[in-house]
C-alpha positions as CSV (number, residue, x, y, z in Angstrom):
1,M,0.0,0.0,0.0
2,S,1.4,3.4,-0.9
3,L,1.6,6.1,1.8
4,Q,0.0,8.5,-0.7
5,D,-3.4,7.9,1.1
6,T,-2.1,8.4,4.6
7,G,-3.7,11.8,5.1
8,H,-6.3,9.7,6.9
9,P,-5.1,8.5,10.3
10,A,-6.4,5.0,9.8
11,H,-4.2,4.7,6.7
12,A,-1.1,5.8,8.5
13,F,-1.9,3.5,11.4
14,R,-2.2,0.5,9.0
15,R,1.1,1.4,7.3
16,I,3.2,1.3,10.5
17,L,2.2,-2.4,10.9
18,A,2.2,-3.2,7.2
19,T,5.1,-5.6,7.1
20,R,6.0,-8.8,8.8
21,T,9.1,-7.2,10.3
22,R,6.9,-4.7,12.1
23,W,4.6,-7.3,13.4
24,W,7.6,-9.2,14.7
25,I,8.8,-6.1,16.5
26,L,5.4,-5.6,18.1
27,A,5.1,-9.2,19.1
28,I,8.6,-9.3,20.6
29,T,7.9,-6.1,22.5
30,L,4.7,-7.5,24.0
31,L,6.3,-10.8,24.7
32,L,9.2,-9.2,26.5
33,G,6.7,-7.2,28.6
34,V,4.7,-10.3,29.6
35,L,7.8,-12.3,30.4
36,T,9.3,-9.5,32.5
37,A,6.1,-8.9,34.4
38,V,5.7,-12.6,35.2
39,A,9.3,-13.0,36.2
40,V,9.4,-9.9,38.4
41,A,6.0,-10.8,40.0
42,A,7.3,-14.3,40.9
43,A,10.8,-13.2,42.0
44,P,10.5,-10.8,45.0
45,P,9.7,-12.0,48.5
46,S,5.9,-11.7,48.9
47,D,6.3,-8.8,51.4
48,E,8.0,-6.7,48.7
49,R,5.7,-7.4,45.7
50,T,4.0,-4.1,44.6
51,L,2.6,-2.7,41.4
52,A,5.5,-0.2,41.1
53,I,8.1,-3.0,41.4
54,I,6.6,-4.9,38.5
55,A,5.8,-1.9,36.4
56,Y,9.3,-0.4,36.3
57,P,11.2,-3.2,34.6
58,T,8.3,-4.2,32.4
59,H,7.9,-0.8,30.8
60,M,11.6,-0.2,30.6
61,V,12.1,-3.5,28.7
62,M,9.3,-2.7,26.3
63,S,10.7,0.7,25.6
64,V,13.9,-0.8,24.3
65,T,12.3,-2.5,21.2
66,L,9.2,-0.3,20.6
67,P,11.2,2.6,19.1
68,F,12.3,0.2,16.3
69,L,8.8,0.6,14.9
70,G,9.3,4.3,14.9
71,V,12.6,3.9,13.0
72,L,10.9,2.0,10.2
73,L,8.1,4.6,10.0
74,G,10.8,7.3,9.8
75,R,12.4,5.4,6.9
76,D,9.0,5.3,5.1
77,L,8.8,9.1,5.3
78,L,12.0,9.3,3.3
79,S,11.2,6.6,0.8
80,D,7.7,7.8,-0.1
81,P,7.5,11.5,-1.2
82,A,3.7,11.4,-0.8
83,A,3.7,10.4,2.9
84,P,2.3,13.2,5.1
85,I,4.4,13.6,8.2
86,A,1.9,14.6,10.9
87,P,-0.5,11.6,10.4
88,A,2.5,9.2,10.4
89,L,3.7,10.6,13.7
90,R,0.2,10.5,15.2
91,A,0.0,6.8,14.1
92,A,3.3,6.1,15.8
93,M,2.0,7.7,19.0
94,A,-1.3,5.7,18.7
95,V,0.7,2.4,18.5
96,A,2.8,3.4,21.4
97,L,-0.3,4.2,23.5
98,G,-1.8,0.8,22.6
99,V,1.3,-1.1,23.6
100,A,1.6,0.9,26.8
101,T,-2.1,0.1,27.6
102,L,-1.5,-3.6,27.0
103,G,1.6,-3.4,29.2
104,D,-0.4,-1.8,32.0
105,L,-3.0,-4.6,31.8
106,V,-0.2,-7.3,32.0
107,I,1.3,-5.6,35.0
108,V,-2.0,-5.4,36.8
109,A,-2.8,-9.0,36.0
110,A,0.7,-10.2,37.1
111,L,0.2,-8.5,40.5
112,A,-3.4,-9.7,40.9
113,A,-2.4,-13.3,40.1
114,T,0.1,-13.3,43.0
115,G,-2.6,-12.5,45.4
116,S,-0.3,-9.9,47.0
117,D,-1.6,-8.6,50.3
118,V,1.3,-6.3,50.9
119,P,0.2,-3.0,52.5
120,G,0.5,-0.4,49.7
121,A,0.9,-2.9,46.9
122,W,-1.6,-1.0,44.8
123,D,-0.6,2.5,45.9
124,H,-0.4,5.1,43.1
125,A,-1.8,2.6,40.6
126,G,-3.4,5.4,38.5
127,L,-0.1,7.4,38.3
128,I,2.0,4.3,37.6
129,M,-0.2,3.3,34.7
130,L,-0.2,6.9,33.4
131,G,3.6,6.8,33.6
132,G,3.7,4.0,31.1
133,L,1.2,5.8,28.8
134,L,3.5,8.9,28.8
135,M,6.9,7.3,28.4
136,Q,6.2,4.8,25.5
137,P,5.1,7.5,23.0
138,V,8.3,9.5,23.7
139,A,10.3,6.3,23.1
140,T,8.6,5.6,19.8
141,L,9.0,9.2,18.6
142,T,12.7,9.0,19.4
143,G,12.6,6.1,16.9
144,T,10.8,8.1,14.2
145,G,13.2,11.0,14.5
146,L,16.4,8.9,14.5
147,G,14.9,6.7,11.7
148,V,14.9,9.8,9.4
149,L,18.2,11.3,10.6
150,I,20.4,8.2,10.7
151,R,21.1,5.6,8.1
152,P,20.8,2.6,7.7
153,A,17.8,1.5,9.7
154,W,19.6,-1.0,11.8
155,V,22.1,1.7,12.9
156,A,19.1,4.0,13.8
157,C,17.6,1.2,15.8
158,L,20.8,0.8,17.7
159,A,21.0,4.6,18.1
160,T,17.6,4.6,19.9
161,I,19.4,2.8,22.7
162,V,22.9,4.1,22.6
163,I,22.3,7.8,22.1
164,P,19.9,8.4,25.1
165,L,21.9,6.2,27.4
166,G,25.1,7.6,26.1
167,V,24.1,11.2,26.8
168,W,22.9,10.1,30.3
169,A,26.2,8.4,31.0
170,L,28.4,11.2,29.6
171,L,26.6,13.8,31.6
172,G,27.2,11.7,34.7
173,F,30.9,12.3,34.3
174,A,30.5,16.0,33.7
175,G,30.8,17.2,37.3
176,P,28.4,20.1,37.8
177,L,26.4,19.1,34.6
178,A,25.5,15.7,36.2
179,A,22.2,17.2,37.5
180,V,21.3,18.3,34.0
181,R,20.9,14.7,32.8
182,E,17.9,14.4,35.1
183,W,16.2,17.0,32.9
184,V,17.3,16.1,29.4
185,T,17.5,12.3,29.2
186,P,14.5,9.8,29.2
187,F,16.0,7.2,31.5
188,P,15.7,8.9,34.9
189,V,12.4,10.6,34.0
190,A,10.8,7.3,32.9
191,G,11.9,5.7,36.2
192,T,10.3,8.5,38.2
193,L,7.0,8.4,36.2
194,I,6.6,4.7,36.7
195,S,7.2,4.9,40.4
196,G,4.0,6.8,40.8
197,E,5.6,9.2,43.2
198,V,5.6,12.3,41.0
199,D,5.9,15.9,42.1
200,A,5.7,19.2,40.1
201,A,9.4,19.1,39.3
202,D,9.1,15.6,37.9
203,W,6.2,16.7,35.6
204,A,8.4,19.6,34.4
205,R,11.3,17.2,33.7
206,Y,9.0,15.0,31.7
207,L,7.8,18.0,29.6
208,V,11.4,19.0,28.9
209,V,12.4,15.4,27.9
210,A,9.2,15.1,25.7
211,L,10.1,18.4,24.0
212,I,13.7,17.3,23.3
213,W,13.2,13.7,22.2
214,G,9.7,13.9,20.9
215,V,9.0,17.3,19.5
216,G,12.6,18.7,18.8
217,L,14.0,15.5,17.3
218,N,11.0,15.1,15.0
219,G,11.2,18.7,14.1
220,L,14.7,18.1,12.8
221,A,13.4,15.0,11.1
222,A,10.6,16.9,9.4
223,L,13.2,19.4,8.0
224,R,15.3,16.5,6.8
225,V,12.3,14.9,5.0
226,R,11.3,18.2,3.4
227,A,14.9,18.8,2.2
228,H,15.1,15.3,0.9
229,R,11.8,15.7,-1.1
230,S,12.7,19.1,-2.5
231,G,16.2,17.9,-3.5
């Protein structure tokens, strides 16, 4: 199917899952989430089993492979000059929200299946699930941006892991700048969101990270796409 008709959101959504490779990425992402949730739910002593303890590794593992879908969609924007950019990015976000929702359901089911009676096991449940819904679209949009800006696709997929973590690690060695990484890299922000214990500064940090890795990176990608098409 050509991306020429993707002005309609449904067409863009179908395109992001139009190949077997993309379905494999989606399936692997969900499988990793299920396996992680089950393993973590079974591992801790029963008096330490909480929703937050299960949610953190589950969503973090899923956020490793989910951006690969975004990378492939970014490559589509370069290969098809008729592909509208905004619907494609909205479709990427819709897929990310769907995956995050399924991840939340798996996390809840994993905790419920253990019959945990730990005091506070379900504390901040709404915020914890919201955290997953907020972090996965940023992860996917990181993929779309790098998918346009970096070639080939497999290098861009690797970059979705190496660049954010690399920036986080390098800033950790930068002395006074170490505190900056809490505001500009996704890793620490995601951990805070999924903990459910979020204050005003944490929300501000999320907005900064979303602007950098979601809006800013894809703004550069959009310029790259337009330059590619006009050239």
